[in-house]
C-alpha positions in Angstrom: -68.5 127.4 138.2 -65.1 128.2 139.5 -65.0 128.5 143.2 -61.4 128.7 144.5 -60.2 127.4 147.8 -63.2 125.4 149.0 -62.6 122.3 151.0 -65.3 119.9 149.7 -66.4 117.3 152.1 -69.2 115.6 150.1 -70.5 116.2 146.6 -72.7 114.3 144.2 -75.1 114.4 141.3 -78.6 115.1 142.4 -81.9 116.2 140.6 -83.5 114.5 137.7 -80.3 112.4 136.9 -80.4 111.0 140.4 -84.1 110.3 140.3 -83.9 108.5 137.0 -86.1 111.2 135.3 -83.5 112.9 133.1 -84.1 113.1 129.4 -81.9 114.3 126.5 -81.0 117.8 127.2 -81.5 117.7 130.9 -79.1 119.6 133.1 -76.8 117.7 135.4 -77.2 119.2 138.9 -74.7 118.8 141.6 -74.9 119.5 145.3 -72.1 119.6 147.8 -71.0 120.4 151.3 -67.8 122.4 152.0 -66.0 123.5 155.1 -65.0 127.1 155.6 -61.6 127.7 157.3 -62.4 127.7 161.0 -60.5 130.9 161.7 -62.6 132.7 159.1 -65.8 132.1 161.2 -64.5 134.3 164.0 -63.8 137.5 162.1 -65.9 140.6 161.5 -67.2 139.3 158.2 -68.3 135.7 157.9 -67.6 133.8 154.7 -70.3 133.0 152.2 -72.4 130.1 153.3 -73.5 129.1 149.8 -72.1 129.2 146.3 -74.5 128.6 143.4 -73.5 128.6 139.7 -74.1 127.3 136.3 -71.9 125.5 133.7 -71.8 123.2 135.6 -75.0 123.6 137.6 -73.8 123.3 141.2 -74.8 124.4 144.6 -72.4 124.2 147.5 -73.4 124.8 151.1 -71.0 125.4 154.0 -71.2 122.6 156.6 -73.2 124.4 159.2 -75.8 125.7 156.7 -76.2 122.2 155.2 -76.9 120.9 158.7 -79.5 123.5 159.4 -81.2 122.8 156.1 -81.2 119.1 156.8 -82.5 119.5 160.3 -85.4 121.5 158.9 -86.3 118.6 156.7 -85.3 120.3 153.5 -85.7 117.6 150.7 -83.0 119.0 148.4 -80.4 119.0 151.2 -81.5 115.6 152.5 -81.1 113.7 149.2 -77.3 114.4 149.2 -76.7 111.8 152.0 -79.0 109.2 150.5 -77.5 109.0 147.0 -76.5 105.7 145.3 -72.8 105.3 145.8 -72.0 105.8 142.1 -73.4 109.3 142.1 -70.9 110.7 144.6 -68.1 112.6 143.0 -66.3 113.8 146.2 -66.5 111.6 149.3 -64.0 112.4 152.1 -63.9 110.7 155.6 -65.8 113.6 157.1 -68.3 113.3 154.2 -68.7 109.6 155.1 -69.3 110.5 158.7 -72.1 112.8 157.6 -73.7 110.0 155.6 -73.3 107.8 158.7 -75.4 110.2 160.9 -78.1 111.0 158.3 -80.9 109.4 160.3 -80.3 111.8 163.2 -81.4 114.7 161.0 -84.9 113.3 160.7 -87.9 114.3 162.7 -91.4 113.2 161.9 -93.2 116.6 161.9 -90.5 118.4 160.0 -90.2 115.7 157.3 -94.0 115.7 156.8 -94.2 119.5 156.7 -91.2 119.9 154.4 -92.1 117.3 151.8 -95.8 118.0 151.7 -95.1 121.7 151.9 -92.8 121.6 148.9 -95.3 119.4 147.0 -98.0 121.9 147.8 -95.9 124.7 146.4 -95.4 122.7 143.2 -99.2 122.3 142.9 -99.8 126.0 143.4 -97.3 126.7 140.6 -99.1 124.3 138.4 -102.5 125.9 139.0 -101.1 129.5 138.7 -99.5 128.7 135.4 -102.6 127.1 134.0 -104.6 130.3 134.8 -102.2 132.7 133.2 -101.2 133.3 129.6 -99.5 130.4 127.8 -95.8 131.2 127.4 -93.2 129.2 125.4 -92.1 126.1 127.3 -95.1 126.2 129.6 -96.1 122.6 128.9 -92.6 121.3 129.6 -92.3 123.2 132.8 -95.7 122.1 134.0 -94.9 118.4 133.3 -91.5 118.8 135.2 -93.2 120.4 138.2 -95.8 117.7 138.2 -93.1 115.0 138.2 -91.4 116.6 141.2 -94.7 116.9 143.0 -95.3 113.2 142.7 -91.7 112.4 143.6 -91.8 114.6 146.7 -95.0 113.0 147.9 -93.7 109.5 147.4 -90.2 110.0 148.9 -91.6 112.0 151.8 -94.0 109.3 152.8 -91.3 106.7 152.5 -89.0 108.7 154.7 -91.8 109.4 157.2 -92.9 105.8 157.3 -89.7 103.8 157.1 -86.9 106.2 158.1 -85.2 105.6 154.7 -85.1 107.5 151.5 -84.8 106.0 148.0 -83.6 108.7 145.7 -84.1 106.8 142.4 -87.7 106.4 141.5 -89.0 102.8 140.9 -90.9 103.5 137.7 -89.8 106.6 135.8 -92.4 106.2 133.0 -95.2 106.4 135.6 -93.8 109.8 136.6 -93.5 111.0 133.0 -97.1 109.9 132.2 -98.3 111.7 135.3 -96.4 114.9 134.2 -98.1 114.7 130.7 -101.6 114.3 132.3 -101.0 117.3 134.5 -99.6 119.3 131.6 -103.0 118.8 129.9 -105.0 119.6 133.0 -103.3 121.0 136.1 -106.3 119.9 138.3 -105.2 116.3 137.7 -102.5 116.7 140.3 -105.0 117.5 143.1 -106.2 114.0 143.8 -102.6 112.7 144.1 -101.8 115.5 146.6 -105.0 114.8 148.6 -104.1 111.0 148.6 -100.7 111.6 150.1 -102.1 114.1 152.7 -104.4 111.3 153.9 -101.6 108.7 153.7 -99.4 110.8 155.9 -102.3 111.1 158.4 -102.8 107.4 158.4 -99.2 106.3 158.6 -97.4 105.7 161.8 -94.0 107.3 161.5 -90.8 105.4 162.1 -89.1 108.7 163.0 -88.8 110.4 166.4 -90.9 113.4 166.9 -87.9 115.7 166.7 -84.5 115.4 165.1 -81.4 114.8 167.3 -79.1 117.7 166.9 -76.3 116.2 169.0 -74.6 114.1 166.3 -74.7 117.1 163.9 -73.2 119.3 166.6 -70.4 116.8 167.3 -69.7 116.4 163.6 -69.4 120.1 163.1 -67.0 120.4 165.9 -64.8 117.7 164.3 -65.0 119.7 161.0 -64.0 122.9 162.8 -61.1 121.2 164.5 -59.9 119.6 161.2 -59.9 122.9 159.4 -58.4 125.1 162.1 -55.1 126.6 161.2 -54.0 128.9 164.0 -50.7 129.9 162.3 -52.7 131.1 159.3 -55.0 133.1 161.5 -52.1 134.8 163.3 -50.3 135.7 160.1 -53.2 137.9 158.8 
């Protein structure tokens, strides 16, 4: 993907490679945060907030949008600031600041709702696919969605209970075996989902009830100040 003139603040490899679940032929997914020129935010037409492309597979969110996603508990956005160091490909001082305030984006209710909600969506896909006609690649897609269901449940409970997120799974083979069982019978995923729903109910969260927006707001103001070019604005 060619995206000109984007100021990347933080970017890294996410998805199955980051989780340790990649196999031969897996795509390498990248996620990043960029800053739009501050003066561009004040015109009649606001700049695009996201750029998504393939070859390579990469999703880039403008700084404010990424913050909104993270504050909502979005699991995909959240993993960017919890990656192992070796998976970062762009890491600027402002990106390091974002990693430094990652805990402030977390609120107990939104983390629970987001992670269990995404896992439930994966389960519905599994069931819906099992009830329809069998298309080429169905088994592989079902196993993949099952792995992600298990990962979302495990990571969500960890984040909810400890305030920390481990992106790389501890036992990849356990996830692969689970994916194969669910590919044989989609209903095999239901006990795991029910187990984690109960586990969330019985776990005392280490997180505050609500995320603290103040650090994100202060960080965004620093980003806007850094990328403000008044002479460029006046010359247009």
